[in-house]
C-alpha positions in Angstrom: 25.2 80.1 118.8 23.6 82.0 121.7 22.9 80.3 125.1 19.2 80.0 124.4 19.4 78.6 120.9 20.4 75.0 121.9 17.3 74.6 124.1 14.9 75.3 121.2 13.1 72.5 119.3 14.0 72.3 115.6 10.6 73.5 114.2 10.0 76.3 116.7 11.4 79.8 116.3 14.3 80.5 118.6 15.0 83.4 120.9 18.2 85.1 119.9 20.4 87.0 122.3 19.2 90.3 120.8 15.6 89.4 121.3 16.4 88.2 124.8 17.9 91.6 125.6 14.8 93.3 124.1 12.5 91.3 126.3 14.7 92.2 129.3 14.6 95.9 128.3 10.8 95.7 128.2 10.8 94.2 131.7 13.1 97.0 132.9 10.7 99.5 131.4 7.9 97.9 133.4 10.1 98.0 136.5 10.8 101.7 135.9 7.1 102.4 135.6 6.4 100.5 138.8 9.2 102.4 140.5 7.8 105.7 139.2 4.3 104.8 140.6 5.8 103.8 143.9 7.8 107.1 144.1 4.8 109.1 143.2 2.7 107.3 145.8 5.4 107.8 148.5 5.7 111.5 147.6 1.9 111.9 148.0 2.0 110.1 151.3 4.9 112.3 152.4 2.9 115.4 151.4 -0.1 114.2 153.5 2.2 113.6 156.5 3.8 117.0 156.1 0.3 118.6 156.0 -0.8 116.7 159.1 2.4 117.8 160.9 1.8 121.4 159.8 -1.8 121.4 161.0 -0.9 119.8 164.4 2.0 122.3 164.9 -0.3 125.2 164.1 -2.9 124.0 166.5 -0.5 123.8 169.4 0.7 127.4 168.8 -1.6 130.3 169.7 -4.0 131.1 166.9 -3.3 134.3 165.0 -6.0 136.9 164.8 -5.6 137.2 161.0 -9.0 136.2 159.5 -7.5 135.4 156.2 -5.5 132.6 157.9 -8.8 130.7 158.6 -10.1 131.1 155.0 -9.5 127.7 153.3 -9.3 129.3 149.8 -6.6 131.8 150.8 -4.7 129.0 152.7 -4.5 126.7 149.7 -3.6 129.6 147.4 -0.7 130.4 149.7 0.4 126.8 150.2 -0.1 125.4 146.7 3.7 125.3 146.1 4.3 123.3 149.3 1.3 120.9 148.9 0.8 120.5 145.1 -1.4 117.4 145.1 -3.4 118.4 148.2 -4.1 121.8 146.8 -5.6 120.2 143.7 -7.8 118.0 145.8 -8.8 121.0 147.9 -9.7 123.0 144.7 -12.0 120.1 143.6 -13.6 119.9 147.1 -14.0 123.6 147.7 -15.6 124.3 144.3 -18.7 122.3 145.3 -21.5 124.7 146.2 -22.5 124.6 149.8 -26.2 125.0 148.9 -28.5 123.1 146.7 -30.6 126.2 146.1 -29.6 126.5 142.4 -30.5 123.0 141.7 -33.8 123.3 143.5 -34.6 126.5 141.5 -34.0 124.5 138.2 -36.4 121.7 139.3 -38.9 124.3 140.3 -38.6 125.9 136.9 -39.0 122.6 135.2 -42.1 122.0 137.3 -43.6 125.3 136.2 -43.0 124.3 132.5 -44.4 120.8 132.8 -47.9 120.7 134.4 -48.6 118.0 136.9 -50.8 116.2 134.4 -49.2 114.7 131.3 -47.5 117.1 128.9 -46.8 116.7 125.2 -43.5 118.4 125.6 -40.5 116.2 124.9 -37.8 115.9 127.6 -35.3 117.4 125.1 -37.5 120.5 124.6 -38.0 120.9 128.4 -34.2 120.6 128.9 -33.6 123.3 126.2 -36.2 125.6 127.8 -34.6 125.2 131.3 -31.1 125.8 129.8 -32.2 128.9 127.9 -33.9 130.3 131.0 -30.7 129.6 133.1 -28.5 131.2 130.4 -30.7 134.3 130.4 -30.5 134.6 134.1 -26.8 134.2 134.1 -26.4 136.8 131.4 -28.5 139.3 133.4 -26.3 138.6 136.5 -23.2 139.3 134.4 -24.7 142.5 133.0 -25.6 143.7 136.5 -22.2 143.0 137.8 -20.6 144.9 134.9 -22.8 147.9 135.8 -21.6 147.8 139.4 -18.0 147.7 138.3 -18.4 150.7 136.0 -19.9 152.8 138.8 
């Protein structure tokens, strides 16, 4: 009889030694997951600290005249092996357009489609029209860039 069996009431199911080991194994799995999260978190923290150290070391040295060095895209392309997580974050941040001109053009186009007074066009139809116009403009841009590459 296992050590936990004598504590059980007669009508209740008992926990055997094997079941007890299984429960402990599940707890160990949870501990392992917690340790993995902690290690991942500490490695991310270490990566940030290394980057801050790199930036401060670089700022104390005389700046190089190489223009590419100051281009954030080329910097992260070169350093993506050293800063794996930060380079992914930078890719998400740097892909955001610096201008809202494209969005404003789309709203302007929608304003040209829908008159200021009430229109009987459904919102789905207006969305489709704006999408089709944007798609046409994009295709024209691609076609023009292909012509330039061929010349």
